[in-house]
Every structure is written in structure tokens, then in C-alpha cells.
C-alpha positions, -999 to 999 in steps of 0.1 A, spaced: 72 681 29 96 686 57 132 696 55 144 658 56 123 651 25 136 681 8 171 671 19 166 634 4 154 650 -30 176 678 -35 208 655 -39 189 637 -68 190 669 -86 227 674 -87 254 667 -111 241 657 -145 207 667 -137 218 701 -130 234 699 -162 201 689 -179 182 718 -163 209 743 -175 206 731 -211 169 731 -212 167 766 -197 198 780 -217 214 790 -183 247 782 -167 252 753 -142 257 775 -112 225 793 -119 205 762 -127 216 749 -92 209 780 -76 173 779 -94 166 742 -81 174 750 -47 149 778 -47 122 761 -67 119 730 -47 108 750 -17 87 773 -34 68 743 -50 62 729 -14 50 760 -1 24 766 -30 11 727 -24 9 736 13 -12 766 3 -34 745 -21 -40 720 4 -53 745 27 -83 754 3 -114 736 9 -110 701 -7 -74 710 -15 -57 681 8 -81 656 -7 -73 668 -40 -37 664 -37 -40 630 -22 -60 619 -52 -36 631 -76 -6 614 -58 -27 582 -56 -37 584 -93 -5 598 -110 26 602 -88 39 568 -74 75 580 -71 86 560 -99 97 593 -119 125 594 -92 140 562 -105 151 579 -140 155 617 -132 178 623 -160 154 605 -186 126 629 -174 144 661 -175 162 650 -210 129 641 -224 116 674 -230 81 670 -215 92 683 -180 76 716 -188 43 703 -199 40 681 -169 47 707 -145 23 732 -161 -5 705 -154 8 703 -117 10 741 -111 -17 750 -137 -37 778 -124 -29 804 -97 -41 801 -63 -76 818 -56 -72 855 -55 -42 854 -76 -44 870 -113 -41 849 -142 -12 865 -155 8 852 -123 7 816 -139 40 803 -137 47 829 -109 69 803 -88 91 797 -117 92 834 -123 105 841 -86 130 816 -95 141 826 -128 132 864 -131 133 876 -169 125 845 -184 89 844 -169 73 845 -202 88 810 -210 72 797 -177 66 764 -191 104 756 -192 112 774 -159 127 756 -129 94 754 -111 74 737 -138 104 714 -146 107 701 -111 70 700 -101 67 664 -111 96 653 -93 83 670 -62 50 653 -66 68 621 -72 87 625 -40 55 630 -22 38 601 -37 67 578 -30 67 590 9 28 586 8 32 549 -5 59 542 21 42 556 51 7 557 45 -7 582 69 -40 594 52 -41 627 34 -35 647 66 -1 634 71 12 646 38 26 679 50 32 671 86 63 682 104 73 648 111 82 641 76 
């Protein structure tokens, strides 16, 4: 995901959506805003690393085709307020990359949210992963480029 796609996604995660995230995490709005701004690039970096593995790019493209059409972006507040954000994110972030110990599950979120690492299913990275996937899915549908164009610098 290029900087322009992140620039388009981050404004969707402002205002009332920051309040939703702060309430779910039990933190202040300023802290939630900071966590969101840190989590989105971390999520993109994790996805880029996963696509570098054998079959990773095809796997991501398949997941986008099957499960992430971008419609989640039409009601971000509803998604965040629905209490399912952590579970959906756990499915996306699921297992740590090869070579990383299992106890680092949720590590992206832990990097963003520090001491609450044990509550990783409700941490910003897990809450926002479905939104990042939705943004990628929407971009893929709007400009079909094949799986190789998902992380191109032209986006």
C-alpha cells in the first residue's frame, strides 16, 4: 500500500472512529489516534513481508477476492462499534511470520499498544487489520492489476 492509499485510509479513522477505538481499548482519544497512525503502516509492512513468502502474494490476492471487497469502509463506525473487530483482525494477522516465536502473536499491536499486549485481540492492529484489507480489496477492484500490483509503489 502506497503512502497515497494510507493517506486515503487514515482520514476515515478520525473523529468518531477514534472515539470508538479509544472506548474499546480503554485509552484516551489522543492515545488511540497515535495508535491508529502507527498501526496502519505496521500492518502494511506485515502484509508486505507475508507476500514475500512463497505463495504469499497469491494467498493475499485470494483473500482479497474472497473476503475483502472494501464494503467495510462504507460503515467503519458500525464495524468498530460492533465488537467483532478484534476477532476479525485475529484471523487476518493470525500466525506470526515464519521464524517468529508464537508468543509474538499480536506483536504488531503490542508494538503499538505496549503493556496491553496480552489483550492483543483488542489492540489497534487487530482492530484495524480488516479495514486495511478492505482498503486493499477496494483498490484491487477499482484498478485490477493482478496480484503483483498490490504493493507497487504506484499506489
